N, C-alpha and C positions, 0 to 999 in steps of 0.2 A: 299374590306375595303383597306383604304390607312391605313399603321401604323402609328404610332406618332412620329412625328422627335424626334431627341435627345436630343435639348433644351426642347420640351414639357417634355421627360421623365427626365432629371433631376431638370424642376421646379416642377415635381409631386413630385419627391423622397423627394428635399428639403422642400415641405409641408409635408411629412409624417413625416422625420425628419430633425425639425427646427435647430438640431446642425450644419448640414451643410452649413446654411447662412451666407454671406460674412460679416456679421456684428459682427462674431466671430471672424475674422482676427484680430481688433486690440486688443482685449485681448488676443490672442496669442503672437501677438509682444511684448506687455506690460508683460508678462510672460517671455518670454524668452531671455531679456536684461538681459545685465552685472548686477551682484549683487549690486554694488557699484557706487554712483552717477558718479565721473568723467568717467568712461570707457560706462557709458549706451550709449553713442552716435560711440564706437568703432567699425564699422561694420567687421573689419577684426577679432575681438574677439569674434563674433559670428560665424563667418564663420569658421574660425579654430579652436578655443580653445573649446566653449561651445560644447564638446560631450563628448560620455562618455569614452574613451579612455584617453582624459585628464583629465575627473576626477580620472578614477580609477588610474593614476598613481599621482596626486596630493594627492586623501585619503591616496592612501598603503605609499608614503611616508611619510603621516602626522602621519599614525597609527605606523609607523617606528622610529619616532621620539618622540611620545607622547609614547610607549612602552619602549623604553628608559630611558625613565624619572623612572618608577617603577622599571627596572631592577637596574640602576643606585641607586635608593634608597637602593634598597635589598644589594648590592654589600657594600653601603658604612656605612651600619648600624651596623657593630662591633666598625669602627672607630668614628662614633658617641657618641656611649656607652663608652669609651673609653677617647673620650675628656671631654665630658661633665658630665662624671660618671654618667649616664642613666642606672639604668638596666632593663635586658631584658622584665620582664613584663610590663613594661612602655612604653618601645619603641613597645609594641606590640599594647597597647591601641593606642597610636600616630597612628599605621600603620593603625588602622581601622577607623580612623577619615575620611575618603573619603567614606567609605562602610557607614559612619553613614549619611551623607551629601546626599548620594546617595538613601537612603531610603528613605527620608521625601520628598525630591525634585524631585526624577528622574520620578517619573509618573506622576506629575502636569504640572513639566517644558517640559517633554518628549510632551506628548499631546499637549499644546498650541502651544509651539513654531514648533510642527508638522502640525501644521494647519496655519504659516507664511513661512516666506521666509527659508527655511531650510540651506541652504550654510552661509547665515547670522550669524542663530543661533549657527552654528557649529564653525562658527569665533568667537563669542561672548564665548562659550565652552573653544577653544584654549586657548583664551585670558588669562581664568580661569587658566590654566591650567600654563599659563607660569609665572602668579603669583606665583602660587605654586613653582615654580623654584626658582624666587628671592626672597622670604618669608622663603625658606628653606637656602639660603645664608645668610640671615640676621645673624643668629648667630655668625657665622665666623667675619663677620663685625662690630659687638657690640662686640663679646669680645675675637675674635684674637684667636692664637692657642693656651693660656694656658701656663700656667708657668710650668708644666710638660714637655710639648714640647719645650720651650726656654729653660729648664736645660739642655738638652740632644743634644745642639747645644756648638760648639766653642766658637761661640761668645756670648753666656751668661752662660757661666761655663763649660760646658760640656767637661770631662776630654776624649782626645783622647790616644796619644801617650806621653803628656807630661810629663815632670818627676821634674818639678817645687816643692820644698821641701813646701811650702805654699802649692799648691794646692794639691798637695797629701794628706797633714793632713786633710785640709777641707774634702775630698773623703771621708777618712777613716772612719771622725765623722760622715759622712752620711751615711756609708753603710755598713761600719764594723761593729764586735762585742765590744762593749763598756764597757765592764767589765773590760778592762787593762786602759782605761782612768777615771784620777784620775781628771780633771778639771771641770769646772762648766758648761764649755760650751758644754761637748760631747752631748746634744744633743738638744744643741740649736736652729742650722742649721736644724735639721728633721722636728722640730714640733715648731711653735708660732701661737698662736692665729690669728698673724695679718696676717700670711702668707696662711691661707685656702684660697683654690680658690669660684669660685663664683657658686652659688645653680645652681642645673640642673634643676629647675623649670621652671625658664624662659625661656632658650632654648627650653625646651621640651614642655612648651605652643606653640611657634612660630612653630616649628614642627607638632603638633597638628591641629593647627589655616590652616596650609599650605595643609594637609592633605584634613581638609575638605573642602579647598575653589577645591581642584582639583577634588574631588567627583562630586562637580555639573559640572564642566567644563565635564569631562570624560563621566559621562551620557550622554548629548546632543549629546556628540561626535559621541559613538556609536548608540543611540536610530535613532538620525537623520538622519545618514550616511547609515546605514541599509535599513530605508524607500525610501529614494533618492534613491538607487540604485537600487531597485525593482521595484520603478514607473517610472526607465527611462530606462533600460535594457528588452529586449526581455527576456521572459523564458526559451527559448532554449539557451542562453548565459550565464544566470546567474551562473548556478554553475561555470563555466569557470573563467569568472570575479572575484565572489565572492574569487576563492581560489586564483588569483593572488594578491587580497588586503589583504586575511589572509596572503599570503608567505610573503608579505611586513611586513606586522607586527609583524609576529614572525621574523624577522631579526632584529626589534624595542631590544627587552631583547638580544639579539644578539652584537648590538653596545652597549646598554648601559654597559652591561658586561665590554667590550672590553674597551669603555670608562672609565670606574672608575680601571680596572688595569692597563691602562695607569698614571692617575692622582694619586691613590695608591703607584707610584713608588717613586712618587715625595714627597717631604717632606711638611709639611703641612704648614712651613713656609720656601717658595722658596730661599727666599733671603739670608739664614744662612745657615750654615754649618753642617750638623746633623753628632753626634759623634758617631751615632749608625747604622746600616744597615735595609735594609726594613725588613729582617727576624726575626729581635729581636722584641718580643714582645710588647715592646712599645714602635713602630715606629707607628707614627701616619700620613698618607700619607694626600696630598691635598684634601680630600673630596669634598672642596666647589667649586674648579674650574669647575667642570662640570656642575655646576646648571649654573653658567652664560654662558656657550654655549648653551646648552639645551634650556634655557629660551629665549635667542636671537633667537633661530632656529623657535621655537613655534610662537612666535608672527611674524615672517617673513610669515609661512606656513598660520596663519589666516589671513592675507590680499589675499594669495593666492585662501582660500578655500571661501572666501568672495566675490570674483570677478563672481563666478555660478550662472548663473541663478535661476529662481525656477523650470522652466522646461525646460529641455532639447527641442532645437527646433526642434529636429529629432523626439521627442517624440510625437510632435504636430501633425507632418506631419503623424506618425504611426498610430495615433488615429484618425485621418482625413480619413487616406485609409482603416481602420476597419470599418469606420461607414458607410464607399462609398459601403462595400462590405457586409451591413444589420449585423456587427456583433455587439453585446452588447460590452460595452468600460469601463469600471471601472473608475470612477472618481479618481484621485489622491487624496492623504490624505492632501495636503495642498490647493486642490479646495475648501473642504468643511467648513464650519464656522465653527469654535468652540464655544462650550456652557457647561455648566457644567451640564446640560442633557444629549447630546450628550455624552461626557465624561461619567457620571454613566452606560449610557447603553453601552458603549463600553467596560467597565469595565467586566460589567453583561457576556456579549458574549465572552470575553475571558474565566473567571470562567468556562463557560458552556463548553468550549472547551475540551473534555477530555485529546485527543491525546496533546495540547500545555500544559496544567497543568501538565500532568504526566512529558511530556519532560523538563520543566522549574523546576519543583522539583527535578529531578533526576539531575539536573544540579546545583539545588541549594547545593544537598547532594556532589557531588562532589566538588565544588569549596570549601564547607565546610572543606574537608579534604584534598586537596590540596593546596589552598592558604598558611596557615601556614607553609608547607614544604618550597613551593618555595619561600615563604618570608626569611627564616632562613637557606636557601639551603648553601649560602656562609660564613655564619656563621659557620653552622654546617662540611663543608669541611674545616674548619681552625681548629675547635677544633680535630674533630675526624682523621684528617688526617693529622696532623702537618703542614699545609701549609701555605703560606701569604696569605695575603686577598688580594692582587695584581693576586696571580697564583689563588685562590680560584674563584675570579670573572672573569679572562680569561677561566678558562675550563667550568664553570658555562656558560657561555654566547655562547663563540664562539664554543663549539664541542655539547651542548645536544640540544640549541635551533636553530641549523642548521637543524638538523635533522628534527626537531617541521616544521620548514618551507618546507622543502623537500615533509613532510608526507602528509603537508597540498595542497601543489600545483599537487602531484602524483593525490591524492583521487579525486580533483575537476575535473582534465582530465579524470580520469577512470569514473566518475559520466557521464560529459558530453558525454564520448563514449557509455557508456553502458546504461546509463538510466535506473537504477535499480530502484524497485517498494519502496513504502514509506517503506513498511514492510522490504524489504529488510534493506534497511537503519538503520531502529532503529536497527534491530537485531546485526548488523554492531555496534552500538552504546555500545548496551550492552555487546557485546566479546570485546569490548576495554576497558569498566569500568572493568572487570573481570581480565584481563589483566594488567591494573595498579594496581588492589589494590595485585596482587599476586604480584607484581614485588617490592611494597612497603614495602611487608612482609618481604622480605630477608635483606633489608637496614641493620639493626640491626647485620646481621649477616656476614656484609662485612668493620668491622672495625678492627683496627690492633690487633695483637696478644696479649694476657693476658702478655706473658715476655715483649713485648714491652711498655705496658702500666704502667710496674712498674714505671718508670719516674715521672708520675705524681701524684705517691699517698701522697708527702709530700704536694700537694695543694687542695686537695678535701677537708677535713676535718680540721674544725678550733681548734678542738682541739688536731690535729696531729701536728700544726705549732710550738706550743710549746712544747718542749721536755727537759731533764736533762742538756743534753748537751749545750744547749741555755740560759738556765732561767736566769744567770746574765747578758745577753748581752743587754737587754732593749733594742727590736725590734718593738715594739709596732707602734713606727712612721716611721717607716723604709717603702717607696717607694717599690714597686713592681719593682724587678730588678733581674729576675730569673738567676738562676747559676747551673752549674752541677757538679754534683762529677766527680774526676777522673775518676774512674770507668766506668762513663758514663751510670748509673744506677738509680740515685736518681736527679730529680728537687730541688731544694730550691727556696723558695719565694723570698729567696736575701741572698746574702753574711752573712750577718748578722745571718739571719735563723740558715745558716750551721754552725756558730759559727766561721767565719774566721776574724780574728784579725789583717792581714795585708796584703797585693797585690803588687805583683811587675810585671814590664813590660817585656816582652819577645816577641822578634820579632814581636812588635806593637800590641800585644795583652795580655789583663790584665787577669792575673794570680793570684787569691787570694791564700793567704798560711795560714797553723796555722791553721784549719778548726777543730773546734774538735768535730763535728758533723759525721765529714768523717774520716773514720781509712786511715792511711797512710800504703802503704804495706813495705812502711820502716821503719816504725816505729814497725809495727809487725814482720818482720823478724828479728829487733835488740832485741826485749824482746821476745824470747823464752823460758819462764820462765812455769814452771810445771803449774797445774791449782791450786794448794793451794799455791803457794810460796809466791803470794802477793794477798790478799785479804782483800778488804775494804768492811763491812754490804752485805758479797757474792757475791759481784765484783771477776772478773776475767781478768786478761790482754787476755786471751784466748776469753772470750765472747766479750771484747770488740774490739778486733782484727777482729771479724767475724761481727762488728755492729750490736750485738745482743741488740734492742732497748729495747726489755722486760725488760732487767736488770739496764737500767737507770730507776730512779721513784725518785719523789720529794723528796723520806726520805735518798738520796745520800748525805753522807758531802760533805758541799759545797768546803771543803779544798781538799776534791778527784776531785771533777768537775773543781778544778781551775787548779790541776795540768795535766788534760787530756791532753791537748796540747804535753805532751812531750813525749808522746807515741801516739796518735792519730792526729798529725800536718798534716792532711791530706789537698790534693789542691782542688778547684775549679776553672771552667771556665766560662765566662760571657758568657749569654743565658742558654735558655733549653738542655736537654738529645735531642741527635738527637735521630728520633724513626724511623724507617725503612718500611714505608709502601706502599712503591711503587705498588708493584703486588695488594694488596687487594684495593687501590685508583684507577687503572685501570681498574679494574672489575668492581668497584664502576660505574666508567663513564661508560663505555660498555652496562652496564642495564640499565642506564641515558638514554643513546641514543636509545636502544630500546625501552624503555618505551615513550620518546618524541615522536618517529616515530610513532609508533603505536596511542598514545594519541590525535596526531594531524590529524591525516587520518579520526576522528570523526568530526571533528569540520566542517569542507563543509557542512556534511549528516546531523548535529543538526539543523546547520544553515536552512538547506533547511527544514528539519521536521516541525522547528517552523514558519517559512513565511509562506511556504503552507499548 
């Protein structure tokens, strides 16, 4: 019997499998064209750029820039707090604005956008993130650098090495103990109802609005990008390529922190000359400049991502080949029609998936513990280890997060090569979480020594700010301008709080003198009197020379207090007392690097468990 010809076999196969018919070609061509109108007729785009490698690169670079926006936000958080006088509890609420918007719109938007042209919807999301950058920039454009920052510039009255008598007199009235001033203008320059700065409510609202908008855009980027990759990449190549995208995304925080480190070294008003250095606690860096750069880059990347087709041409070919072999091919998410009933069925199906739900809950609880710490890490380093905002941003980004990137990259290639089971991947995630918990518990033990922290005791409690030695100094409205006692042990909020009545310039450095709250080594040596030789209300020079604050009470005669500078005329230097936390700081950085590397190695495995 004569066997059927090849053409007859193909016709029989097309009758049994109608999806192989030629009428599917037009839909395939329309589905694989460029995503935006002007380039749809450009054949070279489909031939050379509409492929998985180009998308992985563009998507990874976009993730890097997108991740740098949140890192930059965290790095400049303390500067924004100081500039607009926003307390940390308010900035905490501002920072969760993106989570609030994601909570309400991520599921609904992600579902309906996933049924449409996903690259175009991703472009819409990135446009929202770009708007987040420009809205965050608005407070600076509206309110400028602020009066506090301007007053610390030479052009606006800040004093560097000036010896002009009138300028020095004004600075004395603004910063020094005014017990010796008899004129009525002693406190006029320090406080006036008309000199109060703008409220931080309006800037806080703009910052919250920016975060809220970014949550909408971020949810589209993550949900649609993941499903688009899963539909257009071979499963055997997914772990390696996903690791590459995660690697590039994890470089984003490093870029963001490095960018913040660069701009925070520049004064908030770049066209003016600051009278202080960037190590001074009053320093305000150019936190606003990075937002203009990041917003512009995101607009450009939104245009690039929108050019990709709804489905890759190679994906269509691969599906046809699979169907020709008689294999069952799953439809992509974008090929199904969106409906409310289908969305409800999809949610029910996910809720019944025990592995998916447990993995999702684990990720939620992990982020509950990790995100607040990551958000305030630069500020934590500034306060705990006494480093500048620029240096804290540099170490947070360039060191720890680079280890995260390599952890993701290496884990992806290990999974691709050895192909571990789902159980092994899940167990590794559990092990990584245990390591993260143990490492986090050790952080409180890596602070400065107790002896090094003595210099902060003067500024921790409000009731310790006002003491007997500065009761008559009228320091209530003196701005924060820390000084360090000459023995290097105590930091005061200002020269006024240290009881200093004068200052002098030595080697272009301001030195405050006649400080009643600081014991003078010279004065103590000159008055070597017996314990009972001079006593006023149970006081003794011996107690005063040892800086025993417990003997100075509000019952001390004012006549005695006014004469304290005669033998307690200590000196103070501008800026807080130096604290050597170098060893503990580098120990902390080493632990962070270890934690980042191990934690990032579980990202790829967690992705595979969730998707597969």
